VOGU-3710 file (C-alpha; in Angstrom, 3 decimals, decimal comma):
1> maqfvkkddd> 85,934/119,899/114,919  83,908/119,285/118,044  83,103/122,203/120,293  84,209/122,295/123,901  81,408/122,852/126,404  81,621/123,790/130,075  81,078/121,055/132,647  77,781/122,560/133,785  76,604/122,200/130,161  75,317/125,782/130,132
11> rdeeeyspfl> 74,173/126,163/126,548  73,883/129,958/126,842  77,621/130,369/127,392  79,343/127,882/125,115  83,131/127,786/124,730  84,603/126,901/121,348  87,990/125,483/120,495  90,351/128,208/119,275  91,429/125,769/116,556  87,917/125,232/115,191
21> giekgavlqe> 88,007/124,972/111,410  91,758/125,399/110,846  93,173/123,761/107,717  96,601/122,283/107,096  97,271/124,309/103,954  96,562/127,605/105,683  98,763/126,711/108,655  101,655/125,730/106,362  101,346/129,122/104,714  101,498/130,771/108,132
31> arvfndpqld> 104,654/128,751/108,895  106,554/131,052/106,531  106,731/133,464/109,472  109,641/131,303/110,734  111,762/132,704/107,869  111,182/136,393/108,697  114,357/138,426/109,375  112,731/139,890/112,481  111,189/136,949/114,369  107,915/137,555/116,169
41> srrcsqvitk> 108,184/135,046/119,080  104,502/135,253/119,969  103,374/134,746/116,394  105,798/131,823/115,879  104,560/130,121/119,059  100,968/130,367/117,849  101,819/128,778/114,493  103,756/125,929/116,167  100,749/125,355/118,451  98,514/124,970/115,390
51> llyllnqget> 100,971/122,546/113,790  101,091/120,480/116,970  97,302/120,460/117,123  97,052/119,156/113,551  99,618/116,434/114,234  97,835/115,318/117,396  94,502/115,216/115,563  95,952/112,627/113,178  96,712/114,975/110,287  99,529/113,602/108,119
61> ftkveatevf> 102,201/115,713/106,474  103,885/114,652/103,254  107,637/114,142/103,255  108,131/117,466/101,485  105,818/119,349/103,857  107,434/117,867/106,971  110,940/118,658/105,666  110,053/122,274/104,856  108,516/122,803/108,305  111,517/121,159/109,989
71> fsvtklfqak> 114,080/123,342/108,228  112,044/126,445/108,954  111,770/125,529/112,645  115,547/125,049/112,995  115,993/128,773/112,257  114,076/129,561/115,456  117,093/128,488/117,556  118,309/132,045/116,903  115,519/133,424/119,083  116,261/133,969/122,776
81> diglrrmvyl> 112,655/133,684/123,939  112,393/130,754/126,429  108,735/130,057/125,671  109,372/129,845/121,932  112,387/127,561/122,497  110,192/125,104/124,408  107,717/125,072/121,516  110,588/124,370/119,112  111,587/121,343/121,188  108,029/120,023/121,038
91> iikelspssd> 107,604/120,377/117,276  110,978/118,721/116,557  109,968/115,728/118,688  106,624/115,416/116,909  108,039/115,768/113,388  110,454/112,845/114,026  113,080/113,985/111,489  115,070/111,464/109,446  118,702/110,622/110,240  119,912/113,039/107,538
101> eviivtsslm> 117,885/115,896/109,003  118,852/115,168/112,609  122,449/116,233/111,913  121,247/119,788/111,258  119,830/120,286/114,774  122,283/118,105/116,685  124,790/120,858/117,266  122,072/123,266/118,479  120,652/120,661/120,843  124,140/119,728/122,124
111> kdmnsktdvy> 124,768/123,379/122,806  121,476/123,661/124,722  122,306/120,468/126,637  125,362/122,210/128,073  123,604/125,543/128,551  123,425/127,356/131,864  119,644/127,541/131,488  118,255/124,409/133,176  115,031/124,439/131,157  117,065/124,309/127,933
121> ranairvlcr> 119,202/121,465/129,276  116,276/119,261/130,324  114,313/119,726/127,106  117,362/119,328/124,877  118,072/115,946/126,549  114,509/114,769/125,932  114,578/115,815/122,267  118,033/114,387/121,547  117,150/111,018/123,046  113,922/110,969/121,059
131> itdgtlltqi> 115,410/111,654/117,627  118,920/110,154/117,780  120,066/106,688/116,766  122,583/104,407/118,512  125,616/105,956/116,804  124,948/109,482/118,058  123,854/108,145/121,429  127,358/106,852/122,170  128,699/110,356/121,536  126,364/111,995/124,065
141> erylkqaivd> 126,390/109,136/126,584  128,863/110,959/128,828  126,595/114,004/129,040  123,573/111,832/129,834  125,403/110,107/132,691  126,302/113,506/134,144  122,721/114,677/133,755  121,402/111,672/135,733  123,293/112,832/138,844  122,777/116,550/138,187
151> knpvvasaal> 121,796/118,662/141,180  118,851/120,131/139,303  115,950/117,641/139,627  114,382/118,761/136,321  117,539/117,855/134,398  118,026/114,576/136,292  114,424/113,495/135,698  114,689/114,347/132,006  117,759/112,109/131,659  116,153/109,257/133,615
161> vsgihllqtn> 112,908/109,352/131,639  114,930/109,407/128,425  116,788/106,336/129,696  113,469/104,521/130,230  112,549/105,193/126,584  116,001/104,346/125,250  115,996/101,021/127,086  113,532/99,743/124,481  115,839/100,516/121,530  119,385/100,621/122,960
171> peivkrwsne> 119,353/98,429/126,085  123,094/97,707/126,113  123,982/101,396/126,332  121,450/102,168/129,062  122,550/99,208/131,181  125,964/100,834/131,461  124,377/103,640/133,480  123,537/101,436/136,494  125,936/103,189/138,900  124,591/106,646/138,104
181> vqeavqsraa> 120,993/105,440/138,315  121,738/103,739/141,657  123,049/107,072/142,942  119,938/108,869/141,687  117,757/106,449/143,688  119,171/108,081/146,829  118,151/111,578/145,631  116,070/113,790/147,923  113,953/114,983/144,963  110,717/113,023/144,827
191> lvqfhalall> 110,409/112,742/141,038  114,087/111,929/140,566  113,866/109,050/143,036  110,662/107,832/141,365  112,119/107,858/137,850  115,444/106,401/139,005  113,725/103,454/140,728  111,594/102,788/137,667  114,660/102,771/135,384  116,773/100,659/137,750
201> hqirqndrla> 114,014/98,040/138,000  113,668/97,888/134,214  117,419/97,397/133,842  117,328/94,447/136,267  113,877/93,064/135,515  115,160/89,929/133,740  117,336/88,988/136,729  114,974/87,792/139,468  117,741/87,626/142,074  118,877/91,184/141,295
211> vsklvtsltr> 115,301/92,482/141,630  114,935/90,682/144,967  118,167/92,243/146,248  117,051/95,687/145,061  113,695/95,374/146,833  115,347/94,002/149,985  117,782/96,919/150,182  115,142/99,597/149,541  112,560/98,229/151,977  114,879/99,205/154,824
221> gtvrsplaqc> 113,751/102,802/154,690  115,833/104,689/152,119  112,858/105,671/149,913  111,382/109,080/150,757  109,286/109,851/147,668  105,647/108,678/147,973  105,613/107,933/144,225  108,754/105,826/144,525  107,284/104,132/147,587  104,228/103,102/145,538
231> llirytsqvi> 106,539/101,639/142,900  108,472/99,772/145,572  105,243/98,297/146,951  104,395/96,944/143,494  107,859/95,461/143,060  107,614/93,909/146,528  104,300/92,270/145,626  105,902/90,901/142,472  108,780/89,379/144,493  106,304/87,796/146,940
241> ressmnnqgg> 104,288/86,246/144,080  107,380/84,833/142,387  108,736/83,454/145,664  105,456/81,701/146,481  105,217/80,235/142,957  108,742/78,804/143,245  108,190/77,677/146,869  111,247/79,625/147,972  109,762/80,971/151,200  111,126/84,043/152,971
251> erpfydfleg> 108,156/86,272/152,090  107,509/87,349/155,685  109,896/90,373/155,746  108,297/91,617/152,542  104,801/91,258/153,980  105,949/93,154/157,103  107,134/95,952/154,828  103,717/96,117/153,126  101,990/96,180/156,492  104,351/98,924/157,672
261> clrhkaemvi> 103,383/101,044/154,648  99,802/101,083/155,957  101,071/103,578/158,566  102,720/105,893/156,007  101,753/109,572/156,057  100,927/109,664/152,324  97,441/108,431/151,377  98,584/107,057/148,019  101,166/104,845/149,753  98,629/103,615/152,301
271> feaaraitel> 96,163/102,670/149,585  98,795/101,035/147,388  99,944/98,882/150,318  96,373/97,922/151,249  95,560/96,944/147,680  98,793/94,948/147,376  97,996/92,959/150,531  94,466/92,136/149,349  95,791/90,846/146,008  98,390/88,479/147,493
281> ngvtsreltp> 97,901/84,800/146,703  96,853/82,733/149,692  96,438/85,735/151,994  94,720/84,829/155,265  91,921/86,695/157,024  94,323/87,729/159,792  96,742/89,220/157,239  93,867/90,995/155,510  92,604/92,689/158,675  95,013/95,685/158,785
291> aitvlqlfls> 94,452/96,377/155,066  90,669/96,187/155,460  90,883/98,572/158,430  92,612/101,361/156,484  90,280/100,862/153,526  87,357/101,227/155,925  88,761/104,584/157,048  88,998/105,709/153,428  85,278/104,956/152,961  84,454/107,996/155,099
301> sskpvlrfaa> 87,055/110,263/153,442  86,003/113,636/152,076  87,900/112,902/148,855  85,810/111,039/146,231  88,886/109,395/144,692  89,768/107,743/148,020  86,197/106,574/148,591  86,073/105,114/145,068  89,468/103,394/145,382  88,560/101,885/148,763
311> vrtlnkvams> 85,121/100,584/147,799  86,388/99,148/144,506  89,156/97,259/146,312  86,724/95,984/148,952  84,391/94,870/146,168  87,153/92,647/144,766  88,037/91,308/148,206  84,382/90,403/148,799  84,560/87,890/145,942  87,064/85,696/147,787
321> hpmavtncni> 86,816/86,807/151,446  83,277/88,129/151,997  83,418/87,686/155,772  86,526/89,864/156,012  84,587/92,790/154,519  81,446/92,557/156,689  82,879/94,984/159,271  82,736/97,704/156,612  79,033/97,220/155,816  77,790/100,115/157,947
331> dmeslisdqn> 80,230/102,519/156,282  79,282/101,238/152,837  75,574/101,682/153,498  76,202/105,391/153,886  77,794/105,412/150,423  74,551/104,271/148,741  73,509/107,924/148,659  76,938/109,133/147,463  76,778/111,761/144,729  79,239/109,738/142,671
341> rsiatlaitt> 77,119/106,990/141,132  80,126/104,724/140,525  80,907/104,748/144,235  77,268/104,084/145,103  77,028/101,157/142,660  80,191/99,533/143,988  78,951/99,990/147,555  75,644/98,291/146,765  77,182/95,330/144,920  79,682/94,843/147,745
351> llktgnesgv> 76,888/94,901/150,326  74,954/92,352/148,296  77,981/90,051/148,380  78,684/90,458/152,091  75,239/91,081/153,601  73,487/88,569/155,853  69,986/87,193/155,485  68,463/89,378/158,181  69,571/92,587/156,469  68,209/91,812/153,004
361> drlmkqitnf> 64,870/93,635/153,449  66,516/96,805/154,743  69,068/96,735/151,938  66,376/96,360/149,274  64,562/99,450/150,567  67,746/101,478/150,260  68,467/100,202/146,755  64,948/100,944/145,490  65,442/104,707/145,755  68,898/104,440/144,229
371> msdiadefki> 68,062/102,552/141,026  66,272/105,418/139,288  69,356/107,646/139,529  71,913/105,468/137,741  72,609/104,468/134,151  71,681/101,072/132,707  75,263/99,782/132,805  75,326/100,252/136,600  71,836/98,781/136,964  72,955/95,570/135,236
381> vvvdairslc> 75,767/95,175/137,775  73,260/95,565/140,617  70,832/93,061/139,043  73,572/90,444/138,728  74,522/90,960/142,372  70,875/90,612/143,478  70,569/87,336/141,580  73,653/85,977/143,359  72,240/87,115/146,709  68,925/85,351/146,052
391> lkfplkyrtl> 70,717/82,101/145,230  72,708/82,545/148,440  69,582/83,149/150,560  66,741/81,290/148,766  64,274/81,929/151,611  64,360/85,629/150,655  63,167/84,963/147,133  59,874/86,863/147,626  61,574/90,128/148,541  64,182/89,860/145,797
401> mnflsnilre> 61,741/88,605/143,149  59,366/91,493/143,886  62,253/93,929/143,586  63,256/92,502/140,195  59,642/92,579/139,046  59,249/96,236/140,032  62,374/97,418/138,236  61,375/95,321/135,209  58,359/97,622/134,711  60,489/100,770/134,828
411> eggfeykkai> 62,126/102,464/131,862  65,306/100,859/130,559  67,192/99,584/127,545  67,302/96,095/126,073  70,458/94,859/127,841  69,125/96,005/131,217  65,724/94,329/130,717  67,403/91,172/129,407  69,597/91,011/132,526  66,487/91,176/134,745
421> vdsivilird> 64,608/88,542/132,736  67,635/86,230/132,748  67,920/86,635/136,515  64,237/85,795/137,081  64,548/82,730/134,827  67,581/81,474/136,767  65,780/81,976/140,091  62,723/80,073/138,799  64,925/77,175/137,720  67,052/77,007/140,872
431> ipdakesgll> 64,464/77,886/143,558  61,329/75,702/143,148  59,210/77,868/145,492  59,845/80,896/143,273  58,420/79,287/140,131  54,788/80,416/140,189  55,367/83,987/141,351  58,277/84,355/138,926  56,244/83,149/135,954  53,441/85,577/136,811
441> hlcefiedce> 55,955/88,445/136,973  57,197/87,501/133,493  53,623/87,260/132,175  52,855/90,740/133,477  56,029/92,072/131,867  55,275/90,794/128,358  51,943/92,672/128,457  53,947/95,878/127,884  57,264/94,509/126,589  58,629/96,454/123,626
451> ftylstqilh> 61,403/93,975/122,800  60,401/91,139/120,460  63,369/88,967/121,425  62,526/89,102/125,129  58,851/88,366/124,472  59,655/85,248/122,425  62,191/84,024/124,988  59,715/84,452/127,839  56,984/82,648/125,894  59,343/79,781/125,127
461> flgvegpkts> 60,301/79,486/128,806  56,645/79,749/129,844  55,795/76,831/127,558  58,371/74,659/129,337  57,730/75,635/132,966  54,092/76,787/132,951  52,446/73,358/132,427  54,337/72,014/135,460  52,729/74,485/137,904  49,772/73,772/140,149
471> dpskyiryiy> 47,380/75,947/138,092  48,539/76,180/134,465  45,254/77,705/133,303  46,028/81,117/134,789  48,783/81,686/132,181  46,595/81,009/129,117  45,076/84,517/129,113  48,505/86,166/129,024  49,674/83,901/126,223  46,613/84,353/124,014
481> nrvilenatv> 46,758/88,121/124,459  50,104/87,954/122,650  48,354/86,243/119,713  45,914/89,138/119,475  48,073/92,162/120,235  51,647/91,437/119,133  53,679/91,362/115,908  53,910/88,214/113,774  57,105/86,886/115,395  55,666/87,019/118,901
491> rasavstlak> 52,289/85,681/117,714  53,985/82,614/116,209  55,892/82,028/119,451  52,669/82,335/121,457  50,987/79,692/119,251  53,817/77,258/120,014  53,484/77,977/123,732  49,737/77,285/123,662  50,404/73,943/121,941  52,863/72,955/124,694
501> fgavvdslkp> 50,218/73,595/127,360  47,734/71,488/125,349  50,202/68,615/125,044  50,898/68,396/128,790  47,656/69,496/130,480  44,771/67,329/129,257  42,126/69,443/130,997  43,175/72,472/128,925  43,074/70,706/125,529  39,528/71,769/124,512
511> rifvllrrcl> 40,262/75,384/125,355  43,614/75,246/123,527  41,945/73,742/120,423  39,482/76,643/120,297  42,274/79,199/120,554  44,423/77,457/117,947  41,492/77,304/115,487  41,145/81,083/115,818  44,785/81,385/114,807  44,004/79,691/111,477
521> ydnddevrdr> 42,590/83,054/110,308  45,690/85,058/111,155  47,132/87,217/108,352  50,663/85,823/108,821  51,709/82,622/107,055  53,892/81,290/109,856  51,218/81,805/112,515  48,666/79,936/110,383  51,149/77,160/109,542  52,044/76,642/113,180
531> atlylntlgg> 48,408/76,557/114,251  47,641/73,982/111,525  50,660/71,863/112,466  49,850/71,825/116,181  46,153/71,103/115,670  47,137/68,158/113,513  49,740/66,987/116,031  47,414/67,275/119,028  44,350/65,906/117,217  42,428/69,147/117,337
541> dgsvvetdke> 41,425/68,831/113,687  39,906/65,358/114,133  42,908/63,490/112,739  44,546/60,437/114,313  47,298/61,723/116,575  50,628/60,208/117,395  51,392/58,719/120,799  51,594/61,033/123,775  55,341/60,420/124,022  55,895/61,322/120,356
551> vkeflfgsld> 53,855/64,529/120,712  55,892/65,658/123,727  59,138/64,727/122,000  58,086/66,829/118,999  57,093/69,853/121,089  59,662/69,720/123,878  62,531/67,709/122,418  65,731/69,498/121,568  66,776/69,850/117,950  70,125/68,058/117,954
561> iplvnletsl> 71,018/69,344/114,496  72,867/72,645/114,035  70,524/75,107/112,348  73,223/76,219/109,902  73,620/72,614/108,711  69,840/72,176/108,411  69,599/75,399/106,416  72,378/74,284/104,041  70,771/70,871/103,512  67,343/72,395/102,819
571> knyepseepf> 68,849/74,802/100,280  70,568/71,897/98,521  67,456/69,689/98,560  65,872/69,272/95,122  62,108/68,531/95,210  61,379/64,967/94,113  59,269/61,942/95,015  61,704/61,224/97,825  60,800/63,338/100,900  63,485/65,351/102,663
581> dissvprevk> 65,325/63,088/105,122  66,345/64,993/108,234  68,697/62,169/109,240  70,890/63,100/106,261  71,739/66,476/107,814  75,309/66,499/109,241  75,202/66,876/113,022  78,727/68,091/113,622  79,330/71,811/114,079  82,095/72,772/111,680
591> svtlaekksa> 84,262/75,453/113,258  85,890/77,767/110,720  89,483/78,598/111,604  91,132/81,935/110,898  93,298/80,283/108,260  90,216/78,896/106,504  88,593/82,332/106,513  91,694/83,905/104,994  91,993/81,205/102,369  88,327/81,448/101,341
601> gkkptalgap> 88,141/81,810/97,591  91,665/80,497/97,024  92,416/77,173/95,363  91,834/74,169/97,639  94,938/72,478/99,047  93,203/69,093/99,301  90,307/67,231/97,812  88,439/66,891/101,141  85,916/69,718/100,726  86,016/71,669/97,451
611> aatpistadt> 85,005/75,248/98,138  82,869/75,582/95,038  80,509/72,691/95,779  77,463/73,076/97,999  77,872/69,515/99,327  78,766/69,353/103,023  82,236/68,273/104,129  80,891/65,130/105,814  79,089/64,043/102,627  82,215/64,637/100,556
621> yekllssipe> 84,428/62,588/102,849  81,898/59,743/103,080  81,554/59,494/99,297  85,325/59,662/98,880  86,049/56,871/101,383  83,225/54,586/100,227  84,585/54,782/96,675  87,917/53,262/97,801  87,637/49,415/97,900  90,061/49,066/100,812
631> fssfgqlfks> 87,772/51,144/103,064  84,295/50,336/101,729  83,737/47,594/104,332  84,466/49,851/107,323  80,803/50,813/107,753  79,336/54,267/108,344  81,729/57,155/108,904  81,243/58,615/112,376  83,413/61,732/112,219  86,056/63,501/110,146
641> sapvelteae> 88,389/65,973/111,797  89,467/69,348/110,494  92,764/69,229/108,523  95,867/69,352/110,744  99,031/70,747/109,163  102,049/68,402/109,251  104,488/70,788/107,523  105,586/74,361/108,054  104,321/77,112/105,771  106,356/77,850/102,628
651> teyavnvvkh> 108,108/74,426/102,592  108,709/72,423/99,405  105,936/69,942/100,221  102,672/70,891/101,926  100,960/68,051/103,795  97,991/68,016/106,158  96,067/65,123/107,630  92,357/64,497/108,148  91,381/61,803/110,681  88,328/59,716/109,706
661> ifdkhvvfqy> 86,813/57,833/112,667  84,841/54,611/112,191  83,543/52,256/114,849  86,428/49,774/114,451  88,838/51,699/112,225  90,666/55,003/111,824  91,706/56,244/108,376  94,366/58,926/107,979  93,895/60,962/104,808  97,121/62,799/103,925
671> nctntipeql> 96,474/65,728/101,590  99,701/66,484/99,722  100,776/69,354/97,476  104,054/69,589/95,539  105,203/73,230/95,463  108,355/72,722/93,300  107,737/73,336/89,551  110,857/71,389/88,524  109,752/68,133/90,184  107,233/65,333/89,642
681> lenvavvvda> 106,639/62,993/92,590  105,611/59,366/91,958  104,566/56,473/94,215  103,826/58,927/97,024  102,995/57,321/100,369  103,198/58,131/104,066  104,943/55,556/106,240  103,329/55,630/109,688  105,027/54,382/112,853  102,383/53,404/115,437
691> seaeefaeva> 104,790/52,231/118,154  103,302/54,848/120,521  99,749/53,744/119,677  99,695/50,140/120,889  95,952/49,553/120,391  96,134/50,338/116,666  97,161/47,883/113,923  97,780/48,978/110,319  95,447/47,155/107,924  95,551/49,054/104,628
701> tkplkalpyd> 97,432/51,727/102,729  96,651/53,494/99,449  99,583/55,352/97,845  99,353/58,145/95,287  100,666/57,293/91,811  101,800/60,797/90,816  101,899/64,264/92,369  102,580/66,982/89,753  103,394/70,565/90,678  100,584/72,480/92,437
711> tpgqtfvafe> 98,034/69,674/91,970  96,678/68,374/95,310  96,491/64,624/95,836  95,732/62,159/98,617  97,323/59,084/100,110  95,640/57,017/102,837  96,645/54,749/105,718  94,037/52,747/107,693  94,323/51,265/111,182  92,139/48,808/113,042
721> kpegvpavgr> 91,264/49,466/116,704  89,125/47,773/119,384  85,422/48,232/118,605  83,721/51,083/120,450  86,861/51,834/122,490  88,203/55,448/122,457  91,787/54,314/121,847  94,364/57,124/121,748  97,970/57,312/120,584  100,695/59,210/118,743
731> fsnvlkffvk> 101,784/58,399/115,177  105,045/59,496/113,531  104,860/60,172/109,772  107,439/60,089/106,971  106,532/61,085/103,396  108,243/58,732/100,877  108,311/59,155/97,086  110,311/58,977/93,824  111,485/62,359/92,490  111,736/62,987/88,737
741> evdpstgeve> 113,103/66,205/87,258  110,781/68,276/85,054  111,761/70,870/82,444  109,504/73,858/83,348  109,679/75,305/79,827  108,608/72,154/77,951  107,002/70,074/80,711  109,087/67,025/79,744  109,808/64,567/82,571  113,085/62,698/82,897
751> edgvedeyql> 112,767/58,918/82,956  115,139/58,287/85,845  113,983/59,047/89,363  115,525/59,155/92,812  113,929/57,732/95,939  113,554/60,362/98,670  111,720/60,996/101,918  110,514/63,989/103,940  109,950/64,009/107,708  106,461/65,190/108,743
761> edseivaady> 105,116/66,288/112,111  103,543/63,654/114,360  99,784/63,153/114,376  97,609/62,127/117,319  94,324/60,405/118,007  92,865/61,987/121,140  89,691/61,425/123,154  87,956/64,403/121,506  88,176/62,623/118,129  85,445/60,232/119,310
771> mlkvgvsnfr> 82,987/63,030/120,069  80,793/64,960/117,628  80,025/68,585/118,465  76,230/68,562/118,411  74,327/71,399/120,060  70,893/71,321/121,697  68,362/74,128/121,482  67,204/73,747/125,093  69,748/72,180/127,413  67,451/71,912/130,428
781> naweslgpdf> 64,834/69,944/128,492  67,467/67,729/126,930  69,028/67,072/130,355  65,697/66,106/131,886  64,752/63,917/128,916  67,919/61,821/129,348  67,009/61,209/132,997  69,257/60,323/135,945  69,584/56,575/135,208  73,044/56,824/133,672
791> ervdeyglgp> 74,163/60,006/135,418  77,693/60,035/136,818  78,979/62,832/139,071  82,473/63,362/140,453  84,851/66,152/141,479  88,355/66,829/140,192  91,227/69,149/141,020  92,640/70,838/137,905  95,655/72,372/139,656  96,805/75,999/139,349
801> reslsdavsa> 95,599/77,941/136,296  96,234/81,456/135,066  92,501/82,114/135,043  89,171/80,354/135,314  88,664/80,963/131,600  91,799/78,917/130,831  90,465/75,978/132,844  87,060/76,089/131,101  88,665/76,231/127,637  91,017/73,353/128,484
811> vitllgmqpc> 88,169/71,031/129,547  86,030/71,937/126,506  88,996/71,159/124,223  89,731/67,922/126,077  86,166/66,597/125,715  85,596/67,959/122,202  81,967/68,854/122,944  79,745/71,760/121,891  79,241/74,549/124,470  75,565/75,433/124,930
821> egtevvagns> 73,780/78,708/125,646  76,998/80,746/125,576  78,300/79,138/128,780  81,834/78,884/127,399  82,275/82,606/128,139  83,602/83,316/131,646  82,937/86,711/133,230  86,018/88,712/134,200  87,210/88,263/137,811  84,662/85,474/138,310
831> rshscllsgv> 85,608/82,919/140,968  83,027/80,336/139,922  81,422/79,329/136,642  79,026/76,780/135,183  79,388/75,400/131,676  76,965/73,233/129,662  78,219/70,884/126,916  76,517/68,537/124,493  77,674/66,027/121,921  77,286/62,600/120,368
841> yignvkvlvr> 79,777/59,910/121,368  81,015/57,210/119,003  78,222/54,687/118,570  75,751/57,611/118,169  75,213/57,983/121,919  73,870/61,359/123,095  75,944/62,918/125,884  75,275/65,993/128,031  77,726/67,473/130,529  77,346/70,018/133,332
851> lsfgvdsske> 80,613/71,525/134,569  80,908/73,604/137,748  84,219/75,366/138,289  85,606/77,167/141,315  88,955/78,859/141,939  90,505/79,772/145,278  92,861/82,603/146,181  95,933/80,543/145,178  94,430/80,014/141,674  93,822/76,315/142,329
861> vamklavrse> 90,836/75,240/140,208  88,335/72,592/141,310  85,702/71,118/139,001  82,487/69,174/139,479  81,598/67,034/136,456  78,075/65,679/135,941  77,445/63,496/132,878  74,192/62,116/131,499  74,034/59,877/128,459  72,045/57,076/126,860
871> desvsdaihd> 74,664/54,498/127,870  76,209/53,857/131,289  79,612/52,980/129,830  79,731/56,268/127,915  79,094/58,285/131,100  81,963/56,404/132,719  84,160/56,977/129,661  83,732/60,759/129,895  84,888/60,676/133,515  87,837/58,469/132,521
881> ivan> 88,910/61,059/129,929  89,060/63,781/132,575  90,611/61,557/135,249  93,397/60,418/132,923
//
């Protein structure tokens, strides 16, 4: 058991848990005190406390142990001690007795429910409602209704809270209490009104009109409890959102109510109303003003909780309405020195979002002193905000870059340092003037960098950007120092970076050759191998070099083959006279579904990709299709989809389809399994109706002769389509076959069969079927290598979306491309996002896509789509997919 320590962490005066080291067996022995003829109330309370502690720590009691404790506890109803009785109520609730055991305590609890002692009544109601089922509930319903309108607020609240819990299990019974609950809403007791409003709303929550009427009636001033008022504000916001979504109008009275709550005497109500107004969809700056004003007053409150609540709300508002928050900047600057570091961090990030260009220098000076006092998680938030500010005011890059460089040299963990490095890299890429100073800051950092990953990433980036600067030679010293002083991984990365400088900057080649020759004597194999390879490639060993274009393509070109596929192919390669052919490596990224993971190791349901073979799925499909005469003339297979289920689970026939895409044809492979032992299926075929796919014409079909029980088989249907055109359509499928009865005991098959058919789900050919998911190792280099000749850029409105993440996922799915550099992940609460995609379009055309998303306050999403490819028509086709 963990010890409890005082908040001041004074190690000289430590406080220990009174339950430290207690064991279940010993406590169960102590529980025998419940059976003593003369009950010791104090002793019994202590034992129950220990039992409750064990239960809350996750200790489990066996059925026998729980029953023995329960029966012993029921004897304590004889005691008249109020404190002990309350402990009895608690332990009965926690033990959750079975329906047979409940009968034993029901009479005692019913007696307490009608007692003159209010504490007994309230607790008995809570316990009864917790342990009873629907049958007993109907018997005590009358008492519960009376308790809801009881004059004692403790009893009334107990009944109302019990009703909230019971609504989950016995909604029909609780809904009959509406009149009593409605009366309780008018109670003068604060908690009773709060609980009554919560229960009444839950009863009516599925009736939008009833909720609207409830809110309308209560907003006229009948709610006195601040807690209930906060609930009412939330329900009012919900009504406003639903009205605006359904274009019903009439939200103005509700907004006036929220604005009126800003003048309430209770601080919690004021804040709740202000937050509700700021979160309304489509709220204008004028409507925001009164809410911002009260939040500004809270910024100077003496209560930390109010300061935190206000600055956190303003931080969210600054994402969508930064100008509305600028009036609070002076107050937030004073919070930078707040003792609560969470408040200070939120204040800084808000200021960075709302500040103007002239105040950047002053703000940086204030932040500098603050950074050393906060944890890494807060520092990362500040770094991200500074990056956004620099992109907003690029002329201030010197001040902000120097700040990032200074904090990069300070102590910090990996995630914090990575956030700074990532920010500097983004600024170098997006602000041309910041390139040289930013690269020097990164070079200075790797001199003392303790993180191998960051060192290799910086060296890789330096190899791309460094040769493009006005004086590339000044970076060579930093790079070669890594060859001398670092571990093998960083040394190998530094060798590659040196080679990139030698390939681009001719004047540096002699110096690079000398440095690379020194690396030939390194004690690490990879460092030596890389040095040998690059000397040979660049001609530093006297050999005949390739063309300048080929050298740059080798050093800077992106590897458009997934590393996992390359690794698999290399493992399967058997040394022979034939050299390894990298073009044989499958380029499509195979995504493993949850179902595939679960079924790993089980028998395959289709021939497509046997789990036991090391051959890739693409190779298996290609060999399978080329061996079928009807399809052998279709040419090279471009893509095969993942299997799509066409039947429900646990049905008599299991069928899925794999779509094989060729340049002029599409082949549907139907993988079938017969799950009925008493049947043999013969002449199995799928009849496909392509009436909703007008550009496709059926050209071949290959039925399956026999489908025995639990033996997978395949039937095929091929369609012709216009060459190179991404034709789409829907296909309806019917499985047709002859059924013959089989004797399971002997395996004999009856001669006579019956023709039958089985309706399957529809299948579709979509635009994404014509795109291979092929990643690139360096998107920026790949983008620049394609050039702007066939670039197409346009903007689209995607309509309202639940979140920006939904919009990003939808477009990625639509295009069927591979997200790069983790850009498919959208940060929470982000109002803008950029996503990078890569792929190969049918015809083996490389395609790269840059997506820029933005969402406004009404959740309308706009998207800018930039496409580069090797073919003008392909760039246009990608835009057509999105437009249509």
